[in-house]
C-alpha positions in Angstrom: 46.4 128.3 93.2 47.8 131.5 94.5 50.8 133.2 92.9 53.0 132.7 96.0 52.3 128.9 96.0 53.0 128.7 92.3 56.4 130.5 92.7 57.3 128.3 95.7 56.5 125.1 93.6 58.6 126.3 90.7 61.5 127.0 93.1 61.2 123.5 94.5 61.2 122.0 91.0 64.3 124.0 90.0 66.0 122.9 93.2 65.4 119.2 92.5 66.4 119.6 88.9 69.7 121.1 90.0 70.2 118.5 92.7 69.6 115.6 90.2 72.0 117.2 87.7 74.7 117.5 90.3 74.3 113.9 91.4 74.3 112.6 87.9 77.5 114.5 87.1 79.2 113.2 90.2 78.3 109.7 89.3 79.6 109.8 85.7 82.9 111.4 86.5 85.8 109.2 87.6 86.4 109.2 91.3 90.1 109.8 90.7 91.9 111.0 87.6 95.2 112.5 86.5 95.2 116.2 87.0 95.3 118.6 84.1 98.6 120.1 85.4 100.3 116.7 85.8 103.6 116.2 83.9 101.4 113.5 82.1 98.0 115.1 81.4 94.9 112.8 81.2 93.5 111.3 78.0 89.9 111.8 79.0 87.4 111.5 81.8 85.3 108.3 81.4 87.6 105.7 83.0 85.7 102.9 84.6 86.8 100.2 82.2 90.3 98.8 81.8 92.8 99.6 80.4 92.0 103.3 79.9 88.2 103.7 80.0 86.6 104.4 76.7 89.4 106.9 75.7 91.5 106.1 72.7 95.1 107.2 72.3 95.5 110.8 71.3 97.7 112.1 68.4 99.9 114.3 70.5 101.6 112.4 73.3 103.6 114.2 75.9 107.3 113.9 74.9 109.5 112.8 77.8 113.2 112.1 78.2 114.2 108.6 79.4 115.7 108.6 82.9 114.2 112.0 84.0 112.0 112.4 87.1 108.5 113.7 86.6 105.6 114.5 88.9 102.4 112.6 88.5 99.5 114.6 90.0 95.9 113.4 90.4 92.7 114.4 92.2 90.2 112.3 94.0 86.7 113.7 93.7 84.7 111.0 95.5 86.2 109.6 98.7 87.1 105.9 98.8 89.3 103.7 101.0 92.0 102.0 99.0 95.2 102.8 97.2 96.7 104.0 93.9 99.1 102.5 91.4 101.1 104.2 88.8 101.8 101.9 85.8 103.6 102.0 82.5 102.9 100.4 79.2 105.4 100.5 76.4 103.0 98.8 74.0 99.8 100.6 73.2 98.0 100.1 76.6 99.2 96.5 77.1 101.7 94.6 79.3 101.5 97.0 82.2 104.4 97.4 84.6 103.6 98.7 88.1 106.0 101.6 89.0 104.7 102.7 92.3 101.9 102.0 94.9 100.6 105.0 96.9 98.3 104.7 99.9 95.0 106.6 99.8 95.7 108.4 103.1 93.2 111.3 102.7 90.0 109.8 103.9 88.0 112.9 104.8 85.0 113.6 102.5 84.7 117.1 103.9 88.0 118.1 102.3 87.3 116.9 98.7 88.7 117.1 96.2 91.9 115.4 97.5 95.1 116.2 95.7 98.0 113.7 95.3 101.4 113.8 93.8 104.1 111.2 93.3 107.5 111.4 91.5 108.5 108.7 89.1 111.5 108.1 86.9 110.7 107.9 83.2 111.6 104.4 82.0 114.9 104.1 80.1 113.3 103.0 76.8 112.4 104.5 73.5 108.8 104.3 72.5 106.3 106.3 70.5 103.1 104.8 71.9 103.7 104.6 75.7 101.2 105.2 78.4 101.3 106.2 82.1 98.2 104.9 83.9 96.8 105.8 87.3 94.7 103.0 88.8 92.5 103.7 91.8 91.7 100.5 93.8 88.7 101.0 96.0 88.1 98.6 98.8 85.6 100.4 101.1 82.6 98.4 99.9 84.1 95.1 98.9 87.7 94.4 100.3 87.6 90.9 98.7 86.4 92.3 95.3 87.8 95.8 94.9 86.6 98.1 92.1 88.8 100.3 90.0 89.1 103.6 88.1 91.7 104.1 85.4 93.2 107.4 84.1 95.7 107.3 81.3 98.1 109.8 79.8 99.8 109.3 76.4 103.6 109.7 76.3 106.5 109.3 73.9 109.9 108.5 75.4 113.1 109.6 73.7 116.8 109.0 74.4 116.4 105.6 76.1 119.1 103.0 76.0 116.8 100.2 74.9 
């Protein structure tokens, strides 16, 4: 085998290794997650399972004041048709209350990642182990049986009336 053929074959092998690595990384990342610069940062990245993926609560929740408005930011890295929900749990990732529903109105894979933002009012409660959760409902493959991604952020709420 000539040196030129050998070099070409090695370049092809490297190309396919890089391609496979990129495809695997895309598949194991959540398709939507809270952004790092959100007022409620994400707990982790593996979030296919409810309530918050495989990510356990952290030891340093974001401290928020009851009744204030905060911005929830998230990114979508794989385009899907569907919608988003922002939910709140006062009780260690249980008893979720839906705060807001947001349409997934950025359906152009050529412009990924898509950035979203919604403003919510921090619930008027006191709690040490609260959670804000972003849920991505995806209906593009199975409208009658949607699939979901979950992204959670740990919070502590102070100065609530309840």
